[in-house]
C-alpha positions in Angstrom: -25.3 28.2 44.0 -21.5 28.1 44.4 -18.9 25.6 43.1 -19.0 23.6 46.4 -22.7 23.0 46.0 -22.3 21.9 42.4 -19.4 19.6 43.2 -21.1 18.1 46.2 -22.6 15.2 44.3 -19.5 14.4 42.2 -17.3 11.4 42.7 -13.6 11.8 42.3 -11.4 9.1 40.7 -7.7 8.7 40.8 -7.6 6.9 37.5 -8.6 8.3 34.1 -10.9 6.3 31.9 -9.4 5.8 28.5 -11.6 7.1 25.7 -10.8 6.7 22.0 -12.3 6.9 18.6 -14.0 3.8 17.5 -12.7 2.6 14.2 -13.4 -0.1 11.7 -10.3 -1.3 9.8 -10.7 -3.6 6.8 -7.2 -3.3 5.5 -6.0 -6.7 6.7 -7.3 -8.5 3.6 -5.0 -11.2 2.3 -4.3 -9.8 -1.2 -2.3 -12.8 -2.3 -5.2 -15.1 -1.6 -7.6 -12.8 -3.4 -5.3 -12.6 -6.4 -5.0 -16.4 -6.6 -8.8 -16.8 -6.4 -9.2 -14.6 -9.4 -6.1 -15.5 -11.3 -8.1 -16.9 -14.3 -9.6 -13.4 -14.8 -6.3 -11.6 -14.6 -4.1 -10.8 -17.6 -1.0 -12.2 -15.7 -0.2 -14.6 -12.9 -1.1 -13.9 -9.3 2.6 -13.7 -8.5 3.2 -11.1 -11.2 0.1 -9.2 -10.1 1.4 -9.0 -6.5 4.6 -7.5 -7.7 2.9 -5.0 -9.9 0.5 -3.9 -7.2 3.3 -3.6 -4.6 5.5 -1.5 -6.9 2.7 0.7 -8.1 1.6 1.3 -4.5 5.2 2.3 -3.7 4.9 5.0 -6.4 6.4 3.3 -9.4 5.0 4.0 -12.8 2.8 1.5 -14.6 5.7 0.6 -16.9 8.2 0.3 -14.1 5.8 -1.9 -12.0 5.3 -4.1 -15.1 9.0 -4.4 -15.7 9.6 -5.4 -12.1 7.1 -8.2 -12.6 8.6 -9.2 -16.0 5.4 -8.3 -17.9 4.6 -5.7 -20.6 3.5 -2.3 -19.4 0.2 -2.8 -21.2 -0.4 -6.0 -19.2 0.3 -4.1 -16.0 -2.2 -1.4 -17.0 -4.8 -4.1 -17.7 -4.1 -5.6 -14.3 -4.5 -2.2 -12.6 -7.8 -1.6 -14.3 -9.1 -5.1 -13.3 -8.0 -4.2 -9.7 -10.1 -1.0 -9.7 -7.6 1.7 -10.4 -9.1 4.5 -12.5 -7.4 6.5 -15.2 -5.6 3.6 -16.9 -7.2 4.2 -20.2 -5.0 6.2 -22.6 -8.0 7.8 -24.3 -9.8 11.1 -23.5 -13.5 11.0 -22.7 -14.4 12.0 -26.3 -12.1 9.4 -27.8 -13.7 6.8 -25.5 -17.1 7.7 -26.9 -15.7 7.1 -30.4 -14.3 3.8 -29.2 -17.7 2.8 -27.8 -19.3 3.6 -31.2 -16.8 1.2 -32.8 -17.6 -1.5 -30.2 -21.3 -1.0 -30.8 -20.7 -1.4 -34.6 -21.5 2.2 -35.6 -18.0 2.9 -36.9 -15.3 1.0 -38.7 -12.1 0.1 -36.9 -10.1 2.2 -39.2 -12.3 5.3 -38.6 -12.3 4.7 -34.9 -8.5 4.4 -34.8 -8.2 7.6 -36.8 -10.8 9.6 -34.8 -9.3 8.6 -31.4 -5.8 9.6 -32.6 -4.3 6.6 -30.8 -1.8 4.0 -32.0 -2.5 0.3 -32.1 -1.3 -0.4 -28.5 -3.3 2.4 -27.0 -6.4 1.4 -28.9 -6.0 -2.2 -27.8 -5.6 -1.1 -24.1 -8.6 1.2 -24.4 -10.7 -1.6 -25.9 -9.7 -3.9 -23.0 -10.7 -1.3 -20.4 -14.0 -0.7 -22.1 -14.9 -4.4 -22.4 -13.6 -5.7 -19.0 -15.1 -4.4 -15.8 -13.0 -4.1 -12.6 -13.2 -7.2 -10.4 -15.0 -5.9 -7.3 -13.3 -8.3 -4.8 -9.9 -7.3 -6.1 -10.8 -3.6 -6.1 -11.8 -3.9 -2.4 -8.7 -5.9 -1.5 -6.2 -3.5 -3.0 -7.9 -0.3 -1.9 -6.2 1.4 1.1 -8.0 4.7 1.1 -11.3 4.6 2.9 -12.6 7.6 0.9 -12.4 5.8 -2.4 -16.0 5.5 -3.7 -16.2 1.8 -4.0 -19.4 0.0 -2.9 -18.8 -1.8 0.4 -15.7 0.3 1.3 -14.3 1.0 4.8 -16.2 4.2 5.1 -19.5 2.4 4.6 -18.5 -0.4 7.0 -17.6 2.2 9.6 -20.9 4.0 9.2 -22.8 0.7 9.6 -20.8 -0.5 12.6 -21.3 2.9 14.4 -24.9 3.4 13.2 -26.3 3.3 16.8 -24.0 6.1 17.9 -24.8 8.5 15.1 -27.8 10.8 14.8 -29.6 11.6 11.7 -30.4 15.0 10.3 -34.0 14.6 11.5 -32.7 14.5 15.1 -31.3 18.1 14.9 -34.8 19.7 15.0 
C-alpha cells in the first residue's frame, strides 16, 4: 500500500481548526466583596485588609504590608493567617506543641512562655494562630496558585470540569 492509496480517502482543508487546552480559571473572584462579607471576623477593616493583601502579594514583608495599611505588623500577620497564608506563626513546631499544652491547661502561662522561648508579642500571635482557623472563603479568594492544597481549589475545579475527557488508571490495562 503506497501513500496515494492511504491518502485517497482524506479530505483536504484550506483552513486549520484551532485547538487549545481547555482551562478552568477561578481567579476572577471579587476579593473586596469577600473581605467585606467577612469583615466582622477579620482583625482589621476590609479596606486595610485589601491593602495588606495587595502589598504582600507584590512581595512586601508582613511588617511593610501592615505599615502601608496603617495597622500593626502583628495585625497584618493575623489577617494573613485568616486568609489562609501558612507560616505566619513565629513558633517552631515543638514550641507550638508547648503552646497547645498551655491552651489545653496542662501548663502554666509562665512555663509555656519560657519553654517556647518567645516574647509576649510572639506568644500572643501564636495563640491567635492556634485558636483562629483560616476563613475558607477568604483563603479561596486570595489564592492565585492552583497548586495550593486548599479544598475546592482551581486544580480540583479543572479536574471536575474535564472529568469526561480524562481516563482513569484502570483504563490503562
